[in-house]
N, C-alpha and C positions, 0 to 999 in steps of 0.2 A: 715674509718670505712664503713662497709656494712650495709645497711638498707633495710627493706621492709615495705611498707605501704599498708593499706587496705582502700577501698573506695567503693562507690556505683558502681556496675558493669555497664559499658557503658560510664563512664566519665573518663576513664584512660588518654586520650590525654590531656584533660583539666587540670587534676591534675599533669600530667608530666610537662606541661609548667609552672605551679606554682612552682613545686619542683626545676626546673632549675632556675627560678627567685630568689628563696630563697637560691640558692647556691649548690644544689645537682647535681650530675652527673648521669643522668638516664641511666641505663645499660640495662633494659628490661621492656617492657610494656606488661602485660598480658591482651590483649584486650578482653573485655567481662567478665573477671574473677575478676575484682575489686582489682587488685594487681599491685604495682609498685616496682621495684628493683632499687636501686641507691646507690651511694657512696658519701662520703663527710667527712668533719671534725666533731669532737665531738660537735662543736658549733651548728651543724644542729639540734641536739636533742632539744635544747631550741628554736631555731629559727622556726623550723617547728611546734612544738607543740603550740607555741604562735601566729604564724602568718599565718599558713595554713588555708585557707577557704574551701578547697575541700576534704581534707583527713579525714579519720575517726580514724585511729590509726597508730602510728609510732613504729616500732620494730627494735631493733638492731639484725641483722641476725647472729646467731651463727652457724647454720647448715642448709644445704639444700641438699637433695639427694633423690634417689629412694629407695623403700623398697618392701619387699614381705610379711612380716607379723609383728606381735608384737615383735618377737625376734629381728628383724632388728631395730625396733624403740628403744628398750631397749639398744642395742649395740651402736647405733648412739649417744644417749644421754649420756650414761655412759662414752664414750670416750671424752666428752667435759670437759673443765676446768671450775669449778664453784667457783674460789677463791673469786669472788665478793660477794658471799653469806655469807662469814665469819661474824658471829655476827648478822646475819639478818634472819628473817623468810621468807618463800617463799610459793608460791602456783602455781600449774600448771593450766592454763586455756587452755582447749583443744577444737578443732574443727575438724570435719570430713565431707568431701564432696566427694561423689562417692559411689560406691558399694563395701562393704567390709564385712568380716565375724566377725567384731568386732564393738564396739560402740565408741563414743567419750569419754565415761566414762572409757572404757578400755585403750584408749590412755593416758588419764590423769593418771590413776593408774600405768601403766607401765613406763611412762616418769618420774613420781614423784619418783618411787622407784629407777630408774636409777640415778636421781640427788642425792638422799640420799646416794646410794651406792658409787657413784663417789667421793663425798665429804668425806665420811667416810674413803675410801681407801686412799685419798690424805692427809687428815689432822687429821684422828683419832677422828673426832667429828661427832656427829649426828646432822643434821640440824633440825631446828624447823619449823614445818609446821603450817601455819595459813591460813585457807581457806577463812576466812571472811575479814581480814584486813592485808594482808601480806606486808612486807617491799618491796618485789620484786615479780613481776608477770612474770612467764616464759610461753610463748606461745608455745604449741606443736600442730601443725596443719597438718592434712592429707588432701591432695587434690588429688583425684584419686590415682596415684602411687607415688606421691611425698610427702616428709615429711619435715616440716620446724620447726626449733626451734629458738625462738627469745626472747629477753628481751623486755617486754612491757614498753615503756617509757611514754606512755600516761596514762594508768590506766584503771580500769574497766569501767569508764564512758568515752565512745568514744568522739571524738572531735565534733561530730554532736550534742551532748548534750550541748547546749550552756549555758554558765554561766548566761546569762541575762534572761532566760526564767522563769518567775514567774507565768505566766498564760498559761495553756495548752489548746489549741483548740483541740477538739476530733479528728481532722484529720489535725494537723499542718504539714507543709512541713518540711522535713529534711533540716536543714540549709546548709549543704554542697551541696545539690542539688540546693537549691536556689541560692547560690553563683555561682555554675557552670552554671546555666541558665543565670545569668547576664553576665558572661564571654562569653558565646556562643552568646548572643545578641549583644556583643560589647559595653555594657554600660560602661560609665566612668562618673566621678563626674560632668562633664560639661553638661551632657545630663539629661533632666528632665525624671522622672520615676514615673509611677503609677501602683499600684496593685489594680485593681477594685474589687477583691474578696479577701481582704487581711487577713481574718481570724484573727489570733493572731499577725499579723504584720511581719512575718518572712522575706519576701522579702525586704520591705523598710528598716527594721532594719538592715539587713545584708548589704544592699547597703550603708547605712550611716556608718556602721563600716568599710566597705571596703574603702569607700571614704576618711574617716578620718584616716585610717590605725591604728585602735584601736586593740591592741593585745588581745588574749584570756586571760581573767582575772580569772584564776582558778589554783588550784594546780595540779601537774602532778606526775605520778609514779616515774619518774627519780629523783625527789627531795629526795626520800628516799634512793636512791642508790648512788648518787654522787653529788658533788658540781660543778655546771656549771654556769659560769657567764652569767647573762642575757644580751642578745644583744639588746641594745636599739638604734642601728644605724638608725632604721626606726622610725622617729619621728611622733607623732600624729599630724594630720593636723587640721586646723580650717576652712577649705574650706567650703563655703556655697553651698548647693545643693538644687535642687527642687525635693523633694521626697513626694509622696502622697500615701495614702492608704484609700480606701473606703470599707465599709463593710455593709451588709444589716441588720445584727443583732447587736443591741446595746451591748449585753453582750460581744460578741467577740471584738467589737470595744473598749470597755472599757478595755478588757484584752490586746489588742494590745497597748494601751496607757501605761498601767502598764509595759509591756515588754520594750517599748521604753524608759520609765523612768529608768528602771533597767539597761538598756544598756547605759544610759547617752546620748541618741540621740533624746530625745523627742523634743528638740528645732529645730531639722533638718527635721522632718516629719510632714506633715499636714494630720491628720486623720479626716474622716468625714463619716456620715451615707450616704449610697447611694446604688443604684441598678446598677449592672454592665451592665444590658441591657439598662439602660438609661444614660450611661456614656456621659459626655460632657467635653468640654475643648480641649486642644491640648498638646500632650505629645510626646517626642522623643521615649521613650521606654514604652511599656505596657508589664508587666511581671506578670503572675498569675498562680495559681494552682486551676483550677475550680473544682467544685464538680464532683465526679464520684464514681462508685462502691457503697459501702455501704452508701455514703453520699446522693445519690439519687437512689432509687431502681427501678424507672420506666425509661425505655429507652426513652419513649416518652417525659418525663420531661427533660431528659438530652438533647435530640435533640432540643427541644424548647428553652432551656436556651442557648445552644451553638449557635444556629441560630441567636437569638436576640443579643447575646454578640458580635458575629462576625460582625454584621452590625454596632453596636455601636463603636466597636474598629476601624473599617476601617475609620469612620468619625473623630476619635480623634488621630490617630497615625501619627506621622511625619516620623518615621524611621522604627521601628521594633516592632513586637508582638512576644513574646515568652511565651510558656505555657507548662505544663506537664499534661498528662492525660492518663488513661488506656482506655478511650473511644476515642482513637485517630482517628479511622475510621469515627466516627460520626463528629468530629470536622473538619477533612479533607474535608468531603463532604460539610459541612456548609461553610467553608472558601472558597472553590472553587466556590460555588454558588454566594457568595457576592463579588468575585473578589480579594481575597487576594492571593498573590503569595508565595508558599512554597519554601524557599531557603535553608532550612537545616532541617533534622530530624534524630533522633537517639533513639534507644531503651535503656531504663534504668531500671534495676531491682530495685524495690523500694517497701518495705513493703509486700513482697511476691507476688507482682503483676508485670506484664510486662507492664511498662508504656512507653510513648514516649514523648520526648521533641520535640516540633514543633516550628520552627522559620519562621515568615512571614514578607514580605514587601508588599508595595502597588504595585499592578501589573500595 
């Protein structure tokens, strides 16, 4: 089977390595575009949806080609076979990126009509459309001059919307980015880890789930479409880990504890009140998502925070410091002044902002 997956742009290589580990044969990496194309068996549908930490959505690829206008989109979709929709309702979810003389709503309208006409012509039946709760979601996506059609196996809630989140920090980190940061830093369950600005606990919680190999515990769109035996060859581990999270505000710390309890890893993480600029102790990996943008509106406040945190982090890190921020220039200046060595950086598009993941070691 052919698949394509979407993810946070900038992390394609990290996600590709995960797909390979899960059994997929990666055929194309769209660097900076947040897309992977790969092939594999039907079992990948369950395996990736339940065990991927870095992808946001998995689609079965039905069509990929170039186009000139909406007529081409209609023709491409109408020529596809939709026997899998027999007895089921469907909805089109569309996306458009680039400059065109039509909207994503137009793409959905044209593609939806083509699906209906194709099925009517083949089976003499009219399909049922259910925009709110369809049995099957078909993705019709336009990217520049390319057009993609796929069966959404994940569902309207993308994989980054973790099942365990019961408390939402106003600026919580996307869980797939958190996991990618841990992979970039080379974290493994034998290494101690702290997030000194943990917010709702995303980084240590995801580390605990990764370390124990806990699958994604939610329902998926493919379950309405076909029966796929769940692959439980990857057993949940009981490994003990040194995971810590500190947070300056008690409300968020309590929320992080609730999230950890929901995830079933509260016994693995030590949460405490604390100021990242006064960090103490010794940790192999420091991983965090410091405030930036709307979370601190004064540049001077960001600079002061980053300067003090960089000093504290240098004293406490044994191996690596990894962080993500849109104010990367400020942190780079602060880190250089205190003697941290930048060993890797990459841009990641996140929440409408161009952010940067920075990885440091002791110089």
